[in-house]
C-alpha positions as CSV (number, residue, x, y, z in Angstrom):
1,M,-71.4,-17.9,-7.0
2,V,-68.6,-18.4,-8.9
3,A,-65.5,-17.6,-7.3
4,T,-63.4,-14.4,-9.1
5,P,-59.8,-14.8,-10.0
6,P,-57.6,-12.7,-8.2
7,T,-57.2,-10.4,-10.3
8,E,-52.9,-8.7,-11.3
9,P,-52.3,-5.0,-10.0
10,T,-52.8,-2.6,-13.2
11,R,-49.3,-1.8,-15.1
12,P,-48.8,1.5,-16.7
13,A,-48.8,1.0,-20.6
14,L,-45.0,1.3,-22.5
15,G,-46.2,5.0,-24.1
16,I,-47.0,6.1,-20.2
17,L,-43.9,4.5,-18.9
18,L,-41.8,5.7,-21.3
19,R,-43.7,9.6,-20.8
20,R,-42.4,8.9,-17.7
21,A,-38.9,7.8,-17.6
22,L,-38.5,11.0,-19.8
23,R,-39.6,13.4,-17.4
24,L,-37.6,11.5,-14.6
25,K,-40.3,10.6,-13.0
26,C,-41.5,8.1,-10.9
27,P,-42.9,5.1,-13.4
28,A,-45.3,3.5,-10.8
29,C,-47.2,6.7,-10.0
30,G,-45.4,9.8,-12.2
31,E,-45.8,11.7,-8.6
32,H,-42.5,12.8,-8.2
33,K,-38.7,13.1,-9.6
34,I,-36.5,10.2,-9.5
35,F,-33.7,12.5,-8.5
36,R,-33.3,14.6,-5.9
37,S,-30.6,16.8,-7.8
38,L,-28.5,16.8,-10.5
39,L,-26.7,12.5,-9.4
40,T,-28.2,12.0,-6.6
41,M,-31.9,9.2,-7.0
42,E,-34.4,9.3,-4.1
43,D,-34.3,5.8,-2.8
44,A,-37.9,5.5,-3.1
45,C,-40.7,7.3,-4.4
46,P,-42.7,9.4,-1.4
47,A,-46.0,8.6,-3.2
48,C,-46.4,5.2,-3.6
49,G,-43.0,3.5,-1.9
50,R,-41.6,2.3,-5.2
51,N,-38.1,1.7,-4.5
52,F,-35.7,2.9,-7.1
53,D,-32.6,0.8,-6.3
54,R,-34.1,-2.9,-6.1
55,A,-31.0,-4.9,-5.2
56,P,-27.0,-4.0,-5.7
57,G,-26.2,-3.9,-9.0
58,Y,-30.0,-3.2,-10.3
59,L,-28.9,-0.2,-11.6
60,L,-26.3,-1.2,-13.5
61,G,-28.9,-2.6,-16.6
62,S,-28.9,1.5,-17.0
63,I,-25.7,0.9,-18.5
64,Y,-27.3,-0.5,-21.2
65,F,-29.8,1.8,-22.3
66,N,-26.7,4.8,-22.4
67,Y,-23.7,2.7,-24.3
68,G,-27.1,2.0,-26.9
69,V,-28.0,5.3,-27.6
70,T,-24.7,6.6,-27.5
71,A,-23.4,4.5,-30.0
72,M,-26.6,4.6,-32.4
73,L,-25.7,8.7,-32.3
74,V,-22.2,7.7,-33.1
75,V,-22.8,5.7,-36.1
76,I,-25.6,7.7,-37.1
77,L,-23.6,11.4,-36.7
78,F,-20.9,10.3,-38.8
79,F,-22.1,8.7,-41.6
80,S,-24.2,11.9,-41.8
81,L,-21.1,14.4,-41.4
82,F,-18.8,12.0,-43.1
83,F,-20.9,11.6,-46.7
84,S,-21.7,15.0,-46.2
85,K,-18.3,16.3,-46.0
86,T,-18.4,19.1,-43.5
87,L,-15.9,18.0,-41.6
88,T,-12.3,17.3,-42.2
89,G,-11.2,13.4,-41.0
90,N,-9.3,14.8,-38.1
91,Q,-12.7,17.5,-37.2
92,L,-15.0,14.2,-37.6
93,L,-12.7,12.1,-34.9
94,W,-12.5,15.4,-32.3
95,V,-16.6,15.9,-33.1
96,L,-17.6,12.5,-32.2
97,S,-14.8,11.8,-29.4
98,G,-16.2,15.2,-27.6
99,F,-19.9,14.0,-28.3
100,G,-19.0,10.3,-27.5
101,L,-17.9,11.3,-24.0
102,L,-20.6,14.3,-22.7
103,F,-23.8,12.7,-24.4
104,P,-23.3,10.0,-21.7
105,L,-22.6,12.1,-19.3
106,W,-26.0,14.2,-19.5
107,F,-28.0,11.4,-20.4
108,F,-26.9,9.2,-17.3
109,R,-30.4,10.3,-15.7
110,Y,-32.2,9.4,-18.5
111,A,-30.5,5.7,-18.8
112,R,-31.5,5.5,-15.2
113,A,-35.0,6.5,-15.8
114,L,-35.4,4.4,-18.1
115,W,-34.3,1.4,-16.8
116,I,-36.3,1.8,-14.1
117,A,-39.2,2.1,-16.3
118,F,-38.3,-0.8,-18.4
119,D,-37.7,-3.1,-15.3
120,E,-41.4,-1.7,-14.1
121,R,-42.6,-2.7,-17.4
122,W,-42.1,-6.7,-16.8
123,D,-40.9,-6.9,-13.7
124,P,-43.4,-4.7,-11.5
125,W,-41.9,-3.5,-7.6
126,P,-42.4,-5.1,-5.4
127,N,-42.0,-8.7,-7.0
128,E,-42.9,-12.2,-4.8
129,E,-39.6,-12.0,-3.6
130,E,-39.5,-7.9,-2.6
131,Q,-43.0,-8.6,-1.0
132,R,-41.8,-11.1,0.9
133,R,-39.1,-9.3,2.2
134,L,-41.0,-6.5,3.0
135,A,-43.2,-8.5,5.0
136,S,-40.6,-9.7,6.7
137,S,-39.0,-6.3,7.8
138,N,-42.8,-5.1,9.1
139,G,-43.4,-8.0,11.3
140,R,-40.1,-7.3,12.7
141,A,-40.2,-3.6,12.7
142,A,-43.4,-4.3,14.5
143,R,-42.0,-6.3,17.0
144,S,-39.1,-4.4,17.6
145,E,-42.1,-1.3,19.1
């Protein structure tokens, strides 16, 4: 008999992860929402247990998504409105400043969901360190009972 090597758990395709992120659903299972209210995230998915805040500072990566998308849209809007000559320079400044301030507030949840989906694709939960931490915390919980 030939021993089969252990298989790595299957990961959702990138398209599925992006769709789940844009629907603000758990990237691992797609069953439950990531946010319980407008700005409050769930700690973990009730269906699969995927931890949404893996470590202190983990969610800071979502700032890159938020900033990148906002900057890209401001540049596109600037050139579109500037060359169409629909607004004066002052009006353009006010419109783009307002957009640059308000859009990131609206996009905040999507940026976090995209960051978690990105992380799920390239470093699925739980990784080896998290598995050890979960095993040790389960062992401590069993000993205390």
